[in-house]
Backbone as CSV, one residue per row, in Angstrom:
resi,resn,N_x,N_y,N_z,CA_x,CA_y,CA_z,C_x,C_y,C_z
1,MET,0.840,-1.123,0.048,-0.129,-0.050,-0.117,0.889,1.288,0.028
2,ALA,0.333,2.252,-0.754,1.199,3.550,-0.806,0.277,4.597,-0.528
3,ILE,0.525,5.690,-0.012,-0.195,6.948,0.201,0.537,8.062,-0.274
4,THR,-0.271,8.787,-1.231,0.254,9.942,-1.984,-0.658,11.091,-2.005
5,SER,-0.229,12.426,-2.285,-0.869,13.583,-2.649,-0.597,13.820,-4.089
6,LYS,0.069,13.136,-4.676,0.487,13.257,-6.165,-0.670,13.093,-7.084
7,GLU,-0.804,13.792,-8.099,-2.082,13.637,-9.267,-1.545,12.135,-9.758
8,ILE,-2.599,11.350,-9.815,-2.289,9.921,-10.214,-3.582,9.495,-11.266
9,ASN,-3.057,9.119,-12.441,-3.945,8.439,-13.361,-3.772,6.998,-13.139
10,LEU,-4.697,6.299,-12.365,-4.682,4.857,-12.045,-4.342,3.911,-13.093
11,LEU,-4.919,4.201,-14.307,-4.960,3.198,-15.449,-3.604,3.434,-15.945
12,GLN,-3.036,4.605,-16.111,-1.692,4.787,-16.766,-0.703,4.173,-15.708
13,LEU,-0.769,4.441,-14.324,0.160,3.915,-13.366,0.138,2.335,-13.355
14,ASP,-1.124,1.696,-13.557,-1.129,0.228,-13.665,-0.435,-0.164,-14.810
15,GLY,-0.579,0.518,-16.060,0.180,0.084,-17.256,1.748,0.285,-17.038
16,GLU,2.125,1.258,-16.292,3.513,1.392,-16.124,4.013,0.290,-15.180
17,LEU,3.174,-0.416,-14.676,3.716,-1.444,-13.628,3.268,-2.845,-14.169
18,GLY,2.943,-2.939,-15.556,2.754,-4.064,-16.161,1.206,-4.598,-16.138
19,ASN,0.506,-3.649,-15.936,-0.942,-4.128,-15.928,-1.397,-5.208,-14.984
20,GLN,-0.705,-5.252,-13.776,-1.111,-6.106,-12.612,-2.195,-5.943,-11.890
21,GLY,-2.853,-4.714,-12.070,-4.071,-4.491,-11.225,-3.677,-3.853,-9.893
22,LEU,-4.406,-2.459,-9.864,-4.331,-1.713,-8.817,-5.642,-1.330,-8.349
23,CYS,-5.721,-0.909,-6.867,-6.877,-0.390,-6.416,-6.538,0.944,-5.764
24,ALA,-7.551,1.725,-5.600,-7.203,3.021,-5.135,-8.514,3.594,-4.303
25,ASP,-8.127,4.569,-3.502,-9.182,5.287,-2.714,-8.717,6.670,-2.860
26,PHE,-9.400,7.457,-3.656,-9.049,8.939,-3.792,-9.790,9.957,-3.040
27,ASN,-10.623,9.512,-2.128,-11.601,10.351,-1.333,-10.928,11.394,-0.674
28,ASP,-9.637,11.207,-0.095,-8.928,12.251,0.441,-7.827,12.711,-0.533
29,PRO,-7.885,13.873,-1.420,-6.925,14.127,-2.440,-5.436,14.340,-1.946
30,GLU,-5.279,14.584,-0.577,-3.973,14.597,0.111,-3.375,13.332,0.505
31,ASN,-4.400,12.344,0.640,-3.959,11.160,1.122,-4.503,9.996,0.384
32,LYS,-4.240,9.976,-0.908,-4.839,8.908,-1.778,-4.005,7.506,-1.502
33,VAL,-4.809,6.462,-1.332,-4.303,5.247,-0.876,-4.344,4.377,-2.255
34,ILE,-3.234,3.689,-2.556,-3.020,2.987,-3.686,-2.624,1.545,-3.285
35,LYS,-3.182,0.532,-3.697,-2.682,-0.892,-3.317,-2.697,-1.717,-4.536
36,ALA,-2.055,-2.645,-4.554,-1.967,-3.663,-5.726,-2.999,-4.497,-5.354
37,ALA,-3.717,-5.149,-6.401,-4.666,-6.029,-6.345,-4.186,-7.326,-5.780
38,ASN,-5.225,-8.004,-5.180,-4.922,-9.336,-4.422,-3.958,-10.455,-5.270
39,ASN,-4.354,-10.489,-6.455,-3.508,-11.497,-7.300,-2.123,-10.700,-7.986
40,SER,-1.956,-9.551,-7.766,-0.845,-8.776,-8.318,0.480,-9.535,-7.739
41,THR,1.605,-9.248,-8.575,2.877,-9.576,-8.152,3.695,-8.269,-7.846
42,VAL,3.098,-7.077,-7.837,3.776,-6.032,-7.471,4.148,-5.827,-6.145
43,SER,5.468,-5.571,-5.983,5.809,-5.201,-4.554,5.450,-3.943,-4.044
44,GLU,5.428,-3.617,-2.646,5.171,-2.437,-2.109,6.145,-1.432,-2.531
45,LYS,7.492,-1.989,-2.838,8.550,-1.013,-3.128,8.450,-0.515,-4.583
46,GLU,8.050,-1.498,-5.388,7.716,-1.252,-6.982,6.556,-0.272,-7.131
47,LEU,5.475,-0.395,-6.227,4.558,0.504,-6.099,5.078,1.918,-5.827
48,GLU,5.732,2.031,-4.691,6.169,3.323,-4.183,6.923,3.992,-5.273
49,ASP,7.963,3.215,-5.753,8.944,3.665,-7.037,8.091,4.232,-8.072
50,ALA,7.172,3.455,-8.401,6.492,3.796,-9.579,5.609,5.044,-9.450
51,ILE,5.047,5.165,-8.237,4.508,6.374,-7.987,5.357,7.617,-7.901
52,LYS,6.609,7.438,-7.308,7.462,8.553,-7.268,8.011,9.038,-8.735
53,GLU,7.855,8.215,-9.600,8.222,8.413,-11.074,7.145,8.735,-11.857
54,HIS,5.888,8.680,-11.463,4.579,8.777,-12.142,4.419,10.242,-12.383
55,ILE,4.002,10.496,-13.844,3.630,11.824,-14.136,2.385,11.523,-14.905
56,ALA,1.205,11.856,-14.141,-0.150,11.673,-14.705,-0.481,12.455,-16.033
57,ARG,-0.846,11.698,-17.050,-1.302,12.064,-18.145,-2.865,12.408,-18.149
58,PRO,-3.593,13.211,-18.551,-4.961,13.491,-18.519,-5.631,12.379,-19.384
59,SER,-6.861,11.890,-18.753,-7.491,10.683,-19.797,-8.052,11.272,-20.751
60,GLU,-8.670,10.506,-21.687,-9.166,11.154,-23.006,-10.403,11.841,-22.648
61,GLU,-11.151,11.411,-21.579,-12.383,12.067,-21.222,-12.044,13.489,-20.475
62,GLN,-11.083,13.396,-19.821,-10.531,14.995,-19.235,-10.161,15.727,-20.301
63,ILE,-9.521,15.397,-21.452,-9.318,16.214,-22.594,-10.493,16.648,-23.262
64,LEU,-11.478,15.764,-23.526,-12.696,16.188,-24.207,-13.496,17.262,-23.445
65,LYS,-13.509,16.993,-21.912,-14.206,17.989,-21.311,-13.473,19.414,-21.133
66,LEU,-12.282,19.379,-21.143,-11.375,20.629,-21.172,-11.518,21.245,-22.519
67,ASN,-11.484,20.603,-23.675,-11.729,21.055,-24.862,-13.043,21.591,-25.096
68,ARG,-14.061,21.055,-24.590,-15.412,21.473,-24.513,-15.472,22.944,-23.899
69,GLU,-15.008,22.812,-22.466,-14.914,24.077,-21.748,-14.360,25.171,-22.464
70,GLN,-13.248,24.913,-23.067,-12.509,26.041,-23.688,-13.234,26.433,-24.941
71,GLY,-13.884,25.476,-25.663,-14.675,25.943,-26.774,-15.915,26.860,-26.336
72,LEU,-16.409,26.267,-25.400,-17.671,27.265,-24.902,-17.179,28.741,-24.396
73,ALA,-16.084,28.694,-23.793,-15.607,29.982,-23.290,-15.212,30.945,-24.433
74,LYS,-14.690,30.408,-25.445,-14.234,30.994,-26.685,-15.490,31.614,-27.246
75,LEU,-16.451,30.826,-27.454,-17.803,31.097,-28.167,-18.474,32.330,-27.322
76,LYS,-18.528,32.167,-25.966,-18.883,33.505,-24.967,-18.018,34.713,-25.301
77,GLU,-16.819,34.450,-25.447,-15.750,35.489,-25.637,-16.045,36.277,-26.814
78,LEU,-16.452,35.426,-27.946,-16.884,35.910,-29.249,-18.181,36.523,-29.497
79,GLY,-18.894,36.551,-28.344,-20.330,37.254,-28.090,-21.538,36.450,-28.323
80,PHE,-21.269,35.149,-28.385,-22.455,34.158,-28.697,-23.354,34.175,-27.299
81,THR,-24.505,34.313,-27.289,-25.355,34.194,-26.253,-25.568,32.777,-25.891
82,GLU,-25.973,32.406,-24.681,-26.289,31.015,-24.166,-27.292,30.321,-25.256
83,ASP,-28.399,30.993,-25.713,-29.129,30.256,-26.732,-28.502,30.106,-27.986
84,GLU,-27.722,30.837,-28.360,-27.104,30.800,-29.500,-26.018,29.425,-29.452
85,ILE,-25.369,29.365,-28.481,-24.430,28.177,-28.154,-25.235,26.937,-28.022
86,LYS,-26.453,26.966,-27.336,-27.223,25.631,-27.226,-27.624,25.376,-28.660
87,ALA,-28.204,26.286,-29.523,-28.528,25.973,-30.741,-27.257,25.465,-31.643
88,LEU,-26.168,25.665,-31.440,-24.961,25.171,-32.292,-24.696,23.722,-31.761
89,LEU,-24.922,23.607,-30.477,-24.621,22.254,-30.071,-25.669,21.098,-30.250
90,LEU,-26.695,21.552,-30.737,-27.871,20.605,-31.085,-27.391,19.662,-32.276
């Protein structure tokens, strides 16, 4: 088990460890708990080392959300009203 406050992309971290299976509790952003799954061969040291080296990349879902938010902000900046934006999105 490892506890960290780092930004973690759990799917990415699991891949970095060879897709062994990880479990996590991210309810406390300052004390994220990450554990290897029951059948995993990942040691606690390997998990801790991987977390130290881990640089979380945003998921595709996060990228799409950010692009959407930026696009909506740009439309508002250009003077489009909420109704016009809604009509564009239909």
